[in-house]
C-alpha angles and dihedrals in degrees: 000000000000100000133068119258120255114218124196106218096179091109087066088066096055129085090244105106089182088070093062100076093057092052091042090054091054091049091047093053092048091049092051098044103033115003082220134081142148124245127207130174093057123141099244105107133212092248091060092049092049091052092049092049092049091053093045094051092049094046096049090047090062120106113273093246091059094049091046090061083086096037110175092212090065097060135078094212103054101247131137140026125353114197125220112291093017089121131053108190095169110045090201092061135058117272114289123281096230143090124216148195118209130192135167140180105323109240115180122234091257094056109119093237091050092047088051088052092236110181118256091018126111147079122316119253109220129182117249092253115140111254094004101110098048092047096047095045091051093046090051091056093046093050091048089053091049092049091051091050089056092046090050089056091049091058089070093062094037091054096232131127115286093243095048095111096031090060090051096047097064105128091354129193091233115151131216110203132188115201133193118195112194117216117283095250089069092063119121090229141355088261095060111103130191089245121357121232110286146137120242118254105221141055107284133344125213112198132195111194127184125231096276096088126200103138113128130184128200111234127210090272091058093252123137112235128183120253097200124198113270115194115248096013140106122215109230123200136170125243133215092266092061090046089055093046091050096040089241093305084121115050127236097205127204115242138168142186121237107203110245122245117255099348139080117245126212126192136170116205122184113206109204109208128162132236108307094244093055113127112235106207136141113288115241095243093050098064138056139150091290093042110040120182109285099198134054118242115267137161128253093248095046092050097045093047092052090052094045089053089059094047106044114071092190096063126028101171108094094207090060098054 
């Protein structure tokens, strides 16, 4: 098979609990073989996507000085606008040909974790674009709910209690990101890609991509295959945190974005990541005498900060991200 599976998750939104195992089995197989799959039958409608795209296109079209009013490099908690070449996902390539907007769970300045200056915790920093903040904050919550529905299904195959992930995603550090990839001819060199080859850091990622294309996934044979846009779907992939939890039973698969020719590309990934203090350690059902735990125990925050330090050229000290 040279294309990613498409899984209809609509049975997860019915009252029929007997429908869950069949969907869970499809997700389990996709996680083992690919680490990537498409989902359809989710509750995020076309009208919502259209509104998000409209806002993203208008924001990224603003002059640089306006976007840099919420410069992500000037914050301790990783919120706001990232200019082109701020990130370098593949250290063997030039910095990425993309610009970004990042937001997380909004925690007010008086929240105990914000007062304690915990990393990755704080208020969101939105542009002053009419209607933006309300739309983005609602979409963040809806994407978190969708991610947790998928994770709930995964617990069936992983042999853990149904609320395992729900209990760890209270006040999560999940990130909603908007990305603009300029056309390929604007690259600084032929080597500069939209997003260099990488694995995601967190638990699971849910990606909306527009019609421009460019996403590629590395299969088990080490070949790059296209993951083309399919209307009405999200692409789901697993991150390194889930690979650690599952002792590599579930794959964290390398992927990249090749900037499209002659058109701009917009995408909106949602990175589902638990509460920062969550312990990331091998699940009981994913280890035995023949398959001991491969990775040392860490926490969500420790792991993410170590990965951010490798990715962001502007700031190498993990404690300052």
